[in-house]
C-alpha positions as CSV (number, residue, x, y, z in Angstrom):
1,X,0.0,0.0,0.0
2,X,1.3,3.4,-0.9
3,X,2.4,5.5,2.0
4,X,5.0,7.7,3.6
5,X,7.4,5.0,4.6
6,X,10.1,7.0,6.4
7,X,11.5,10.4,7.3
8,X,15.1,11.4,7.0
9,X,17.3,14.4,7.5
10,X,19.3,15.8,4.6
11,X,23.0,15.2,4.6
12,X,23.6,18.9,4.0
13,X,23.9,21.0,7.2
14,X,22.9,24.7,6.9
15,X,24.7,27.6,8.5
16,X,22.5,27.5,11.6
17,X,23.2,23.8,12.1
18,X,19.7,22.7,10.8
19,X,19.0,20.0,8.3
20,X,16.0,19.6,5.9
21,X,13.4,17.0,6.6
22,X,12.9,14.6,3.7
23,X,10.1,12.0,3.4
24,X,10.4,8.7,1.6
25,X,7.3,7.5,-0.3
26,X,6.7,3.8,-1.2
27,X,4.2,3.1,-4.0
28,X,5.6,-0.2,-5.1
29,X,8.9,-2.0,-5.4
30,X,9.5,-0.3,-8.7
31,X,8.0,3.1,-7.7
32,X,9.5,4.8,-4.7
33,X,10.9,8.2,-4.3
34,X,12.0,10.9,-1.9
35,X,10.5,14.4,-1.5
36,X,12.1,17.4,0.1
37,X,9.7,19.2,2.5
38,X,11.6,22.5,2.7
39,X,11.2,22.3,6.5
40,X,14.5,22.7,8.3
41,X,15.0,21.5,11.9
42,X,17.7,21.1,14.6
43,X,18.6,17.4,14.5
44,X,18.6,17.3,18.3
45,X,15.0,18.4,18.4
46,X,13.8,15.8,15.9
47,X,12.1,13.1,17.8
48,X,12.9,9.5,16.9
49,X,15.8,7.2,16.7
50,X,17.9,7.9,13.7
51,X,19.7,5.0,12.1
52,X,21.9,5.6,9.1
53,X,20.2,8.9,8.5
54,X,16.7,7.4,8.6
55,X,13.8,7.1,11.1
56,X,11.7,4.1,10.3
57,X,9.5,1.2,11.5
58,X,6.9,3.2,13.5
59,X,3.3,2.7,12.6
60,X,1.8,6.1,13.7
61,X,3.8,8.2,11.3
62,X,2.6,11.8,12.0
63,X,2.5,11.6,15.7
64,X,5.7,9.6,16.3
65,X,7.9,11.6,14.0
66,X,7.7,15.1,15.2
67,X,9.8,17.8,16.5
68,X,10.5,17.6,20.3
69,X,9.7,20.8,22.2
70,X,11.6,21.1,25.4
71,X,10.0,22.1,28.7
72,X,9.6,25.9,29.3
73,X,12.7,27.3,30.8
74,X,15.3,25.6,28.6
75,X,14.2,27.9,25.6
76,X,12.7,31.3,25.4
77,X,9.2,31.9,24.1
78,X,10.3,32.7,20.5
79,X,12.4,29.6,20.3
80,X,9.5,27.4,21.5
81,X,7.2,29.2,19.0
82,X,9.6,28.4,16.1
83,X,9.7,24.7,17.1
84,X,5.9,24.6,17.3
85,X,5.6,26.2,13.8
86,X,8.1,23.7,12.4
87,X,6.2,20.8,14.0
88,X,2.8,22.0,12.8
89,X,4.2,22.7,9.3
90,X,5.6,19.2,9.0
91,X,2.3,17.6,10.2
92,X,0.3,19.7,7.7
93,X,2.8,19.0,4.9
94,X,2.8,15.2,5.4
95,X,-1.0,15.1,5.9
96,X,-1.5,16.6,2.5
97,X,1.0,14.4,0.8
98,X,-0.5,11.3,2.4
99,X,-4.0,12.4,1.2
100,X,-2.7,12.9,-2.3
101,X,-1.3,9.4,-2.3
102,X,-4.2,7.6,-0.7
103,X,-6.9,9.4,-2.8
104,X,-5.1,8.5,-6.0
105,X,-3.7,5.0,-5.5
106,X,-6.8,2.9,-6.1
107,X,-7.6,3.9,-9.7
108,X,-4.6,5.8,-10.8
109,X,-1.8,4.1,-8.9
110,X,0.5,3.8,-12.0
111,X,0.3,7.5,-12.6
112,X,1.7,8.4,-9.2
113,X,5.2,9.9,-9.5
114,X,7.4,12.3,-7.7
115,X,6.5,15.0,-10.2
116,X,2.8,14.4,-9.9
117,X,2.9,14.5,-6.1
118,X,5.0,17.6,-6.0
119,X,2.7,19.4,-8.6
120,X,-0.4,18.3,-6.7
121,X,1.0,19.8,-3.5
122,X,1.8,23.0,-5.3
123,X,-1.7,23.3,-6.8
124,X,-3.4,22.6,-3.4
125,X,-1.2,25.3,-1.8
126,X,-2.3,27.8,-4.5
127,X,-6.0,27.0,-4.7
128,X,-6.8,25.1,-1.6
129,X,-9.3,22.3,-1.4
130,X,-11.0,20.0,1.0
131,X,-9.2,16.8,1.9
132,X,-12.0,14.6,0.5
133,X,-11.7,16.5,-2.9
134,X,-8.0,15.6,-3.4
135,X,-8.6,13.2,-6.2
136,X,-6.6,12.6,-9.4
137,X,-9.3,14.3,-11.4
138,X,-9.4,17.2,-9.1
139,X,-5.7,17.7,-9.4
140,X,-6.0,17.6,-13.2
141,X,-8.8,20.2,-12.9
142,X,-6.5,22.5,-10.8
143,X,-3.6,21.9,-13.2
144,X,-5.8,23.1,-16.2
145,X,-6.9,26.1,-14.2
146,X,-3.3,27.0,-13.5
147,X,-2.3,26.5,-17.1
148,X,-5.1,28.9,-18.3
149,X,-4.2,31.5,-15.7
150,X,-0.5,31.2,-16.5
151,X,-1.1,31.7,-20.2
152,X,-3.3,34.7,-19.5
153,X,-0.6,36.2,-17.2
154,X,2.1,35.6,-19.8
155,X,-0.1,37.2,-22.5
156,X,-0.7,40.2,-20.2
157,X,3.0,40.5,-19.5
158,X,3.9,40.4,-23.2
159,X,1.2,43.0,-23.9
160,X,2.7,45.2,-21.1
161,X,6.1,44.8,-22.7
162,X,4.7,45.9,-26.0
163,X,2.8,48.8,-24.4
164,X,4.0,52.3,-25.2
165,X,4.6,54.7,-22.3
166,X,2.0,57.4,-22.0
167,X,3.9,60.2,-23.7
168,X,5.2,57.9,-26.5
169,X,1.6,57.0,-27.1
170,X,0.7,60.7,-27.3
171,X,3.6,61.1,-29.8
172,X,2.3,58.2,-32.0
173,X,-1.2,59.7,-32.0
174,X,0.3,63.1,-32.9
175,X,2.3,61.8,-35.8
176,X,0.2,59.0,-37.2
177,X,-3.5,59.4,-36.4
178,X,-5.8,60.5,-39.2
179,X,-8.5,63.2,-39.1
180,X,-12.0,61.7,-38.7
181,X,-14.4,62.7,-41.5
182,X,-18.0,61.3,-41.5
183,X,-16.9,58.5,-39.1
184,X,-13.9,57.5,-41.2
185,X,-10.3,58.4,-40.4
186,X,-8.6,59.8,-43.5
187,X,-6.2,62.6,-44.1
188,X,-3.2,63.8,-42.1
189,X,-3.5,66.3,-39.3
190,X,-2.3,69.8,-40.2
191,X,0.9,71.3,-38.9
192,X,-1.2,73.9,-37.0
193,X,-3.1,71.1,-35.3
194,X,0.2,69.3,-34.4
195,X,1.6,72.5,-33.0
196,X,-1.5,73.0,-30.8
197,X,-1.4,69.4,-29.7
198,X,2.2,69.9,-28.5
199,X,0.8,72.5,-26.1
200,X,-1.3,69.8,-24.6
201,X,1.6,67.4,-24.4
202,X,3.8,69.9,-22.5
203,X,0.9,70.7,-20.1
204,X,0.4,67.0,-19.4
205,X,4.2,66.7,-18.7
206,X,4.0,69.7,-16.3
207,X,0.9,68.2,-14.6
208,X,2.7,64.9,-14.0
209,X,5.7,66.6,-12.4
210,X,3.4,68.8,-10.3
211,X,1.7,65.7,-8.9
212,X,5.1,64.0,-8.3
213,X,6.4,67.0,-6.4
214,X,3.2,67.9,-4.5
215,X,1.4,64.7,-3.7
216,X,2.9,61.4,-4.9
217,X,6.5,60.9,-6.0
218,X,5.6,57.6,-7.7
219,X,2.8,59.1,-9.8
220,X,3.0,58.7,-13.6
221,X,0.3,59.0,-16.3
222,X,-0.8,55.8,-17.8
223,X,-3.5,55.3,-20.4
224,X,-4.7,52.2,-18.5
225,X,-5.0,53.8,-15.1
226,X,-6.1,57.4,-15.6
227,X,-9.6,58.0,-14.3
228,X,-12.3,60.7,-14.5
229,X,-10.8,62.0,-11.2
230,X,-7.4,62.3,-13.0
231,X,-9.1,64.3,-15.7
232,X,-10.8,66.6,-13.2
233,X,-7.5,67.1,-11.4
234,X,-5.8,68.0,-14.8
235,X,-8.6,70.5,-15.5
236,X,-8.0,72.2,-12.2
237,X,-4.3,72.2,-12.9
238,X,-4.8,74.0,-16.2
239,X,-7.0,76.6,-14.6
240,X,-4.5,77.3,-11.7
241,X,-1.2,76.6,-13.4
242,X,-0.2,80.3,-13.7
243,X,-0.3,80.5,-9.9
244,X,2.1,77.6,-9.4
245,X,5.1,79.3,-11.1
246,X,6.5,80.8,-7.9
247,X,6.2,77.5,-5.9
248,X,7.5,75.1,-8.6
249,X,9.8,77.2,-10.9
250,X,11.8,74.1,-11.9
251,X,8.8,72.6,-13.6
252,X,8.4,75.5,-16.0
253,X,12.2,75.8,-16.5
254,X,12.2,72.1,-17.5
255,X,9.0,72.2,-19.6
256,X,8.3,75.8,-20.6
257,X,4.8,77.0,-21.4
258,X,5.8,77.9,-25.0
259,X,8.7,77.0,-27.2
260,X,8.4,80.4,-29.0
261,X,11.4,82.4,-27.7
262,X,9.6,85.6,-28.7
263,X,6.8,85.0,-26.3
264,X,6.6,85.0,-22.5
265,X,7.7,81.5,-21.4
266,X,5.7,81.9,-18.2
267,X,2.2,80.3,-18.1
268,X,-0.6,82.7,-18.6
269,X,-4.1,82.5,-17.1
270,X,-6.4,80.2,-19.1
271,X,-10.0,80.8,-19.8
272,X,-12.8,78.4,-20.8
273,X,-11.9,78.6,-24.5
274,X,-8.3,77.5,-23.9
275,X,-9.1,74.7,-21.5
276,X,-11.9,73.5,-23.7
277,X,-9.6,73.4,-26.7
278,X,-7.0,71.4,-24.8
279,X,-9.6,68.9,-23.6
280,X,-11.1,68.4,-27.0
281,X,-7.6,67.2,-28.1
282,X,-7.3,65.0,-25.0
283,X,-10.7,63.5,-25.6
284,X,-9.8,62.7,-29.2
285,X,-6.6,61.1,-28.0
286,X,-8.3,58.8,-25.5
287,X,-11.0,57.9,-28.0
288,X,-8.3,57.0,-30.5
289,X,-6.5,54.8,-27.9
290,X,-9.8,52.9,-27.3
291,X,-10.5,52.7,-31.0
292,X,-7.0,51.3,-31.8
293,X,-7.2,48.9,-28.9
294,X,-4.3,50.5,-27.1
295,X,-6.5,50.4,-23.9
296,X,-9.9,49.2,-22.7
297,X,-9.9,52.0,-20.1
298,X,-12.3,54.8,-20.7
299,X,-11.9,57.7,-18.2
300,X,-14.2,59.9,-20.3
301,X,-17.2,57.8,-19.1
302,X,-19.1,59.9,-16.5
303,X,-16.6,62.8,-16.8
304,X,-18.2,66.2,-17.0
305,X,-15.6,68.3,-15.3
306,X,-14.7,70.9,-18.0
307,X,-16.9,73.9,-18.4
308,X,-17.8,74.2,-22.0
309,X,-16.5,77.4,-23.6
310,X,-19.0,80.2,-24.4
311,X,-18.9,82.3,-27.5
312,X,-19.8,85.8,-28.2
313,X,-23.3,85.9,-29.7
314,X,-22.4,89.1,-31.6
315,X,-18.8,88.9,-33.0
316,X,-16.9,92.2,-33.3
317,X,-16.1,93.2,-36.8
318,X,-15.8,96.5,-38.7
319,X,-18.4,97.7,-41.2
320,X,-17.7,98.2,-44.9
321,X,-17.5,102.0,-44.2
322,X,-14.8,101.5,-41.6
323,X,-13.0,99.1,-43.9
324,X,-13.0,101.6,-46.7
325,X,-11.8,104.4,-44.3
326,X,-8.8,102.3,-43.4
327,X,-8.2,101.3,-47.0
328,X,-8.2,104.9,-48.3
329,X,-6.3,106.4,-45.4
330,X,-3.0,108.1,-46.5
331,X,-0.2,106.1,-45.0
332,X,2.5,107.1,-47.5
333,X,4.5,108.6,-44.6
334,X,4.8,105.1,-43.1
335,X,5.5,102.7,-46.0
336,X,5.9,99.6,-43.8
337,X,2.6,100.2,-42.1
338,X,1.0,100.9,-45.5
339,X,2.0,97.4,-46.7
340,X,0.4,95.7,-43.7
341,X,-2.7,97.9,-44.1
342,X,-3.0,96.7,-47.7
343,X,-2.6,93.0,-46.7
344,X,-5.3,93.5,-44.0
345,X,-7.7,95.0,-46.6
346,X,-7.1,92.2,-49.0
347,X,-7.8,89.7,-46.2
348,X,-11.1,91.6,-45.5
349,X,-12.0,91.0,-49.2
350,X,-11.3,87.3,-49.3
351,X,-11.9,86.2,-45.7
352,X,-9.2,83.6,-45.4
353,X,-7.4,82.7,-42.2
354,X,-4.0,84.2,-41.6
355,X,-2.4,80.8,-41.8
356,X,-3.7,80.4,-45.3
357,X,-3.2,84.1,-46.2
358,X,0.6,83.9,-45.7
359,X,1.0,81.0,-48.1
360,X,-0.9,82.5,-51.0
361,X,1.1,82.9,-54.3
362,X,0.1,84.4,-57.7
363,X,-0.7,80.9,-58.9
364,X,-3.6,80.8,-56.4
365,X,-5.4,83.3,-58.6
366,X,-7.1,81.6,-61.5
367,X,-9.5,82.9,-64.1
368,X,-12.9,81.2,-64.2
369,X,-14.9,80.3,-67.3
370,X,-16.1,83.9,-67.5
371,X,-12.6,85.2,-67.4
372,X,-12.9,86.6,-63.9
373,X,-10.1,86.3,-61.3
374,X,-10.8,83.9,-58.5
375,X,-8.7,83.1,-55.4
376,X,-8.4,79.3,-55.1
377,X,-6.9,77.6,-52.1
378,X,-7.5,74.7,-49.7
379,X,-7.8,75.9,-46.0
380,X,-5.0,74.5,-43.9
381,X,-7.4,73.9,-41.0
382,X,-9.5,71.5,-43.0
383,X,-6.9,70.2,-45.4
384,X,-7.4,66.6,-46.4
385,X,-10.6,66.4,-44.2
386,X,-13.1,66.9,-47.0
387,X,-10.9,67.8,-50.0
388,X,-13.0,70.9,-50.6
389,X,-11.2,73.9,-51.9
390,X,-12.3,77.4,-51.5
391,X,-13.0,79.8,-54.4
392,X,-13.5,83.5,-53.8
393,X,-14.1,85.9,-56.7
394,X,-11.8,89.0,-56.4
395,X,-13.5,92.3,-56.3
396,X,-11.9,95.4,-57.9
397,X,-10.2,96.5,-54.7
398,X,-8.7,93.1,-54.1
399,X,-7.5,92.8,-57.7
400,X,-5.9,96.3,-57.4
401,X,-3.9,95.2,-54.3
402,X,-2.7,92.0,-56.0
403,X,-1.5,94.1,-59.0
404,X,0.2,96.6,-56.7
405,X,2.4,94.0,-55.0
406,X,2.9,91.6,-57.9
407,X,6.6,90.5,-57.9
408,X,7.5,92.4,-54.8
409,X,7.9,89.5,-52.4
410,X,11.4,87.9,-52.6
411,X,9.8,84.5,-51.8
412,X,7.3,84.7,-54.7
413,X,4.3,85.1,-52.4
414,X,1.3,87.3,-53.1
415,X,2.4,89.9,-50.6
416,X,5.6,90.6,-48.6
417,X,4.2,89.0,-45.4
418,X,5.7,89.4,-42.0
419,X,5.2,87.1,-39.0
420,X,1.5,86.7,-37.8
421,X,2.4,88.3,-34.4
422,X,4.0,91.4,-35.9
423,X,1.1,91.5,-38.4
424,X,-1.4,91.6,-35.5
425,X,0.6,94.3,-33.8
426,X,0.6,96.4,-37.0
427,X,-3.2,96.0,-37.4
428,X,-3.8,97.5,-33.9
429,X,-1.6,100.4,-34.8
430,X,-3.4,100.9,-38.2
431,X,-6.8,101.0,-36.5
432,X,-5.5,103.7,-34.1
433,X,-3.8,105.8,-36.8
434,X,-7.0,105.6,-38.9
435,X,-9.2,106.7,-36.1
436,X,-11.1,103.4,-35.8
437,X,-11.3,103.4,-32.0
438,X,-15.0,103.0,-31.1
439,X,-15.8,101.0,-27.9
440,X,-17.1,97.5,-28.3
441,X,-18.4,94.8,-25.9
442,X,-16.2,91.8,-25.9
443,X,-16.3,88.5,-24.0
444,X,-13.5,87.9,-21.4
445,X,-12.8,84.1,-21.4
446,X,-11.0,84.4,-18.0
447,X,-13.9,86.0,-16.1
448,X,-16.8,84.7,-18.3
449,X,-18.2,88.2,-18.5
450,X,-18.3,90.9,-21.2
451,X,-16.3,94.2,-20.9
452,X,-15.9,97.3,-22.9
453,X,-12.7,97.9,-24.8
454,X,-11.7,100.1,-27.8
455,X,-11.9,98.1,-31.0
456,X,-8.3,99.0,-31.9
457,X,-7.1,97.1,-28.8
458,X,-8.9,93.9,-29.8
459,X,-8.2,94.2,-33.6
460,X,-6.3,91.3,-35.2
461,X,-6.0,89.4,-38.4
462,X,-9.1,87.4,-37.5
463,X,-11.2,90.6,-37.5
464,X,-10.5,90.8,-41.3
465,X,-12.2,87.3,-41.6
466,X,-15.1,88.5,-39.4
467,X,-15.4,91.6,-41.6
468,X,-15.7,89.4,-44.7
469,X,-18.2,86.9,-43.3
470,X,-20.2,89.4,-41.2
471,X,-20.8,91.9,-44.0
472,X,-21.5,89.1,-46.5
473,X,-24.2,87.7,-44.2
474,X,-25.8,91.2,-43.9
475,X,-26.1,91.3,-47.7
476,X,-26.9,87.6,-48.5
477,X,-28.3,85.7,-45.5
478,X,-27.3,82.5,-47.4
479,X,-25.0,80.5,-45.1
480,X,-24.2,77.9,-47.7
481,X,-23.0,80.5,-50.2
482,X,-20.9,82.3,-47.6
483,X,-19.4,79.1,-46.2
484,X,-18.3,78.1,-49.7
485,X,-16.1,81.2,-49.7
486,X,-14.9,81.2,-46.1
487,X,-14.1,77.5,-45.7
488,X,-16.5,77.1,-42.7
489,X,-18.8,74.2,-42.1
490,X,-22.4,75.4,-42.1
491,X,-23.0,73.6,-38.9
492,X,-19.9,74.9,-37.1
493,X,-20.4,76.8,-33.8
494,X,-17.9,79.5,-34.9
495,X,-19.7,80.1,-38.2
496,X,-23.1,80.4,-36.6
497,X,-21.7,83.3,-34.5
498,X,-21.2,85.4,-37.7
499,X,-25.0,85.4,-38.3
500,X,-25.4,88.6,-36.5
501,X,-29.1,89.5,-36.2
502,X,-29.0,93.2,-35.3
503,X,-31.6,95.9,-35.0
504,X,-31.4,96.6,-38.8
505,X,-32.2,93.0,-39.5
506,X,-35.2,93.1,-37.1
507,X,-36.6,96.3,-38.7
508,X,-36.2,94.7,-42.2
509,X,-38.1,91.6,-40.9
510,X,-40.9,93.6,-39.3
511,X,-41.4,95.7,-42.4
512,X,-42.3,92.5,-44.3
513,X,-45.6,92.4,-42.4
514,X,-46.4,96.1,-42.6
């Protein structure tokens, strides 16, 4: 009958003088083996007569072969406790081994081996089971369970090794993701979008360092572990970041708010517009990660922490009379300002964004089938998203300006452009010189309230675009026609703001029912 036939102590003596208990198992004359228990004891404390390294020939195996515990007084409490733990551990170990053997021997005796017994003991230690359940089939069941779990663990570990760190993942999205059009990703992101996305990446890096320094040194952003609370925390950071400069100067020295050396590297207060724009990009990144199976984590679910940006209901733009006053003003005494004035007036006539304006060349002007000059270009902001170009007929004023500056620019552009920043500064000066200084009500994104400011202080290249769209809408009221020349989507929030319904429109409408 299969059983634990003897105990013995290892020949090897460890540094503390202990030896390991080894049990001998007898299945049959051709199948017997020894198993190391891992339990080390002082040979002097091991009860039983040892002969040639073995203890044998006692019928009650577990009670007869145990560790002797001396009477209290010879050892201190901790030493006695160690002996008790060794004794109990040996009893438990041998009890399980015995049960494995006796529950297996009848039907599957030939399958008993040292490897099987050791593996069965290993599985029982992991999963636990009642003694009466330690059957051969039960062990096979536990073995399969461990195999499945091990494969899953290996798969997860391999996936973790392949997983990109958070900021590498951001970089992959920046460089490789496609713009989504009608539910399909097609077309590369524009350079302007990438530049704006870099602002988000730098802000996330500063946020990570802020949390490390202020709350948790071990913190790091991970696409699999960020939560809606993380997003709320980041939103608060964006709103308060400009106040953290004094306390954490090294963060901003390491990761500046801007890479443009001409601008202030210190973080500036952000309003709803700026935060909303950054979170739009962050939302798109997270959605892309889920779509591309980079993660199954969705921190956007249940997240409502960012206040949606408000827009002015009445955009500020100049009237045609004001535009003409600026266009006809004598600036011959200041030739450089005159050039920027002419560029601004041309922009008022065609309505393009400044990023598109500064790329225009003479070849962008093409005659249509009627022999009229049209400005043809693809807006950079929507490039490759819908493949729709913009066509704007040139009025006499615009054609005159093109002719005036033909061949002047050394780079072959339509006009001798300067940087967008200097262009905006020149526009403010032009307004002031030309006497366009009326007060206007503008929305302050930092306070969420409107305030009164002179129009020359808020004038910029974008006001030329507003002048084009706003005045066309007053004349036409056809959003589809205007959008075809401005590059807007008819459904866009920004385009709807140009549909300025003023008192003049109301009077015209009321007169229809006179």
